[in-house]
Steps between C-alpha positions, in 0.01 A plus 500: 500500500474832671747768392633751748328835462816706466870432484732601784800714408816542710803727517853455639509492878605844619617353830785338307614842385506627858688192621751532222574859596525405867745225412697748297538728804589220738726279292672725248629850455243595238576831341256780441498435125403139553202604712386734225524238226171426322441121520454349154319186615207669677280807480470747784142557608504862394592395145276196474151647533425695184189352338157359577645153446761572767223609739309178433815295563558681829146434624493138387827437689319578826295180473787252485587470872131510596412217265798294616404547865128426471557218254767333713493342845678758717208732558158335504610207710576732788128562544312189388668280762424756770133543415240326713386254232841362394813329624836510330729209417878483473656845507155652566424287807656744752266775372202295617658505847561875461877469510726700268810285454802573280333340196190718536711811553699424184173495306369823650839661432464398134155657485634822655766519227241439228269772625783750514607399149143578396521837674841576345367424152191712566713789623716484187187521283359787708821699470583452133162481326387862571765665275413277201323687219178306442123523536430631852203271558705194412787629713272538802364151439855364523564701815172385653592139428841545664347658809235228524768231496716689749195526728445125469859427602477736798162346593664160528798640690306699759247225569779248557784702656329812635684825436774464237748729324319726253683528171343736248809565286726248325834444670749629246783656698760400756378778726154342516652161585713656772206676666243220474129535575353497849209280596171687460196442716215284373286814482755669274508196271121495476501873422729438202285208383188718513678781316613260226155347464325835481729592212438159341121516522506842333740411218443133421239420232167338573605210279838378379565350159695216660382288791735506797541877490337702782202726438354785701263243653795292618648810664166580667464141625846500652433840651178366656699206637762733651228710662338182636831383649538836674139499622407804297157352458318778314785544254519124437123481451488791257799390294367146467165646403663689213627171359163329542293780350736532201369174354854426380500160669249222555505165677562209266184283493547162667258206476730209587835466679703458182388843383750654741766386254384795288650720773793300635582252223836499320357604163286789627636831371265735680139522618239760582597479869876524447587839648875442510703180486855397425503306175688177424540282195627145471705600196671792679614338822164480671458476877527245779158576647339171390803303615487640852153360564521168311656169598800371306304225320192712437354574157441854624859614440821400327665408829328619814666586827200424722596797714166559676206302628196542721348305785127423535512632857591853389184706569512685168504174305277306739224761485517570127166416339563207268241636255719807445651451153821662622540213744451244224751681279763578762497198732579141405580176681582290192676582176604345168862405445678566172419143397130550571474304826295654781685542828340576835678753714671358807467576870809722494350729233126427497379819329666660198430828322408513132454863405812501281527191280677450167499161332703630206822348636723779381809551718313792652137600501273762348274590795492874560513639852211733588595806701150652487173359368156660489395315818764711677307817421167346606631362830706809581184705454296266720747503789587870479141621468394309808802615699455862390136508613551271801232270362447304178299671229270345244747580222792352695295183546406493131861520388602226739215289365609560140821311572314231695238443229765449236669248729184289488463524123225761511455835330693754712238768438194296598394431861521132588442255787873498580502872585609629835252731673553784743366267768795271432747768612317807632800678656814639339735252679285202404465620142875557472563143615260381232684700232840377620379140478365559151834654401675188631293275276510728197876568515628162620868463401514859369717631788231714661381304805813561711483875450125500572565329832782738590315821410185386682712413805349151514803303384597363841155379603420355157830311471475377858153362430613331178846372581537532875813711452575840649616750237790701646502876449829473311337289228269785400791669316793356308858582603677785320771323295838496672666614177284813508606578856865428420518700177254786548682771702167652607369179659640330808420197719260718699279519188444123493150371562438362852596139560781476242 
């Protein structure tokens, strides 16, 4: 059984301290001496962080809300059901009609809270680690890790909500609560993300002792992704190229569909193409990723929800070459039950997705969630290089073909009959479409397709062609949580995203 790569530490919730003081002001006549009393049941932040072990605890605490969010059902389901190859069932069905109802908004609100908990924990680490007396290289590694994770949280916020409040200091005073934080522009959020990642790429090591910790290559890959999203083509190309030329990562060889279990299976700890992923273990709570995609009676999970399915009429699935080993691994129309019987999928859910399977039957599952894999760097380079030069280059084509060759069980470094040629897509727009399609197949169920469609401004035409539904402008961003508008003095109803 796979063991989690590192243990998550936690500290008392500082928000409870603030609420207790607020209650004291509102409900009692607390005296000055009482406010000055040193609580015996908790440690103030300024007194807690004294040693390297304290610094490690602070950084490890940042992961907890991220792991809970990606390993649960609140976050990923918001995108899979909206993507052009999948429909949602039950609570996810409205997302496939591009409607944000109260149930969907409750889930996006929960994700908002989790990302800001991540940011709060990162800000605590960034404030209190610097004064600790310890090796400076190790200290900067901790700080780089905290800034990488803060950048990841802000990446998810800005892509899903647009501009959001920028918090770079922990909230530790009543004055800060009373003032609040205004909503920044998306450009300002991206500027902070880039600043954090530049620090991270400089201070994180090339290799970590424990899998699941970010490296400088993870920071560079995310930075390339951020540049790509903002159409800074040359910067995205060059940053992805740094990752590729480093030789730090390689594609995992694949010769048959089951080999993909080496990457996505529940017992895989890490691989040569794992740039950064959130790690889960059956024995430490695990995740619900396998359950989301499996049927209740399926041998592929302990108790599946059957949340998503595909239709054979969807162009992406209809046109997928059946000799592509990714198709054979990801797509199935029959499955074994827990008793071993083979069940054919029904007309209501004819195509199911098998990237994340775990037949271990633990209460939860051990499949990790990949944030970035080496194919990200290759495909970012391919798209960005072509866009930067306004035409595909031989090297952009080669790196696209590396991913494609592996998908057919061939050596990624050796030309093969499955290769694309420049004649296939001679112009930058045609080549970009080819890369976006390859990304769709490579990253199926990895929460990338929706954002690819949005950033390429093709989401409405692609969804219309697949599902016959018009995507409203309001669906392109989630609503700012009502509790944020109600309780943040620097944000008002006028800051809400259009349509909510």
